[in-house]
C-alpha positions as CSV (number, residue, x, y, z in Angstrom):
1,M,20.1,-21.9,1.5
2,T,19.2,-19.5,4.3
3,T,15.8,-19.0,5.8
4,K,14.0,-15.9,4.7
5,K,10.7,-14.1,5.4
6,I,8.7,-13.0,2.3
7,E,5.7,-10.7,2.5
8,I,3.4,-10.6,-0.5
9,K,0.3,-8.5,-1.2
10,V,-2.5,-10.8,-2.5
11,D,-6.2,-10.4,-3.4
12,I,-8.4,-12.1,-0.7
13,D,-12.0,-11.8,-1.7
14,C,-13.5,-14.9,0.0
15,E,-12.7,-18.1,2.0
16,K,-12.2,-20.0,-1.3
17,C,-9.4,-17.5,-2.3
18,K,-7.8,-17.8,1.1
19,H,-7.9,-21.6,0.9
20,A,-6.5,-21.6,-2.6
21,I,-3.6,-19.3,-1.6
22,M,-2.7,-21.4,1.4
23,E,-2.8,-24.6,-0.5
24,A,-0.7,-23.3,-3.4
25,V,2.0,-21.9,-1.2
26,T,2.3,-24.9,1.2
27,E,2.9,-27.2,-1.8
28,L,6.3,-25.5,-2.4
29,E,9.4,-27.2,-1.2
30,G,11.2,-25.3,1.6
31,V,8.2,-23.6,3.1
32,N,8.3,-23.8,6.9
33,Q,5.6,-21.3,7.9
34,V,2.7,-19.6,6.2
35,S,0.4,-16.9,7.6
36,L,-2.3,-14.8,5.9
37,D,-3.5,-11.5,7.3
38,Q,-7.0,-11.0,5.7
39,E,-7.4,-7.4,6.9
40,K,-4.2,-6.2,5.2
41,S,-4.3,-8.9,2.4
42,I,-0.7,-9.8,3.2
43,L,0.7,-13.3,2.8
44,T,3.8,-14.1,4.9
45,V,5.9,-17.1,4.0
46,V,9.0,-18.2,6.0
47,G,11.4,-20.8,4.7
48,T,14.2,-21.6,2.3
49,M,12.1,-21.3,-0.9
50,D,12.8,-18.9,-3.7
51,P,10.5,-15.8,-3.6
52,V,10.1,-15.9,-7.4
53,C,8.7,-19.5,-7.1
54,V,6.2,-18.3,-4.5
55,A,5.1,-15.5,-6.8
56,E,4.8,-17.9,-9.8
57,Q,2.8,-20.3,-7.8
58,L,0.4,-17.6,-6.9
59,K,0.1,-16.5,-10.5
60,K,-1.0,-20.1,-11.4
61,I,-4.1,-19.6,-9.3
62,K,-5.0,-16.3,-10.9
63,Q,-3.5,-14.1,-8.2
64,K,-1.6,-10.9,-8.9
65,P,1.2,-11.1,-6.2
66,V,3.1,-8.0,-5.3
67,V,6.3,-8.7,-3.3
68,I,6.5,-6.2,-0.4
69,S,9.6,-7.5,1.3
70,V,12.2,-10.2,1.5
71,G,14.5,-10.5,4.4
72,P,15.6,-12.6,7.4
73,P,12.8,-13.9,9.7
74,K,12.3,-12.3,13.1
75,K,14.2,-14.2,15.7
76,P,12.0,-15.7,18.5
77,D,12.0,-13.9,21.8
78,P,14.4,-15.6,24.2
79,K,12.7,-17.5,27.1
80,P,13.6,-16.1,30.5
81,D,16.0,-18.4,32.5
82,P,14.2,-19.3,35.8
83,K,17.6,-19.7,37.5
84,K,18.4,-16.0,36.9
85,D,15.1,-15.0,38.4
86,P,15.7,-13.5,41.8
87,C,12.5,-15.1,43.1
88,F,13.4,-18.6,42.0
89,P,12.0,-21.1,43.1
90,Y,9.1,-19.0,44.3
91,Y,8.3,-17.6,40.9
92,Y,4.7,-18.7,41.1
93,Y,3.9,-16.4,44.0
94,T,3.0,-12.8,43.2
95,P,4.1,-10.0,45.6
96,C,0.5,-9.5,46.7
97,D,0.2,-13.1,48.1
98,M,0.3,-13.1,51.9
99,V,0.0,-16.1,54.1
100,T,-0.4,-15.9,57.9
101,V,0.2,-18.9,60.1
102,S,-0.9,-19.0,63.7
103,S,-1.0,-21.8,66.2
104,Y,-3.5,-22.6,68.9
105,E,-2.6,-21.7,72.5
106,S,-2.5,-25.4,73.4
107,G,0.2,-25.9,70.7
108,S,-1.8,-28.4,68.7
109,G,-2.2,-27.7,65.0
110,C,-2.2,-24.4,63.2
111,T,-4.5,-22.2,61.2
112,I,-3.5,-20.7,57.8
113,V,-5.4,-17.6,56.9
């Protein structure tokens, strides 16, 4: 089975409802990731599970799920390759950093300002 992202509209009235929703969905086989947006009342589930099974599981806890979308999950942003960075290995310096080195007239030691 392929991994898919399912967005479902649910009723979130309190913390007890939120806990019940999260617990019910995480019990399903094939669930990899679950997130719940309380402001929008949207449950997002990522995994290989069947969307119908997710909806049925929510109905068991007296929810009225409305499937908004089913599709492939968003691919993670690729991490930048430090070897392709033109400033490598000095990537930890910002262009604003300035270091001035001066030595004493006697030639002993130096001062970094």
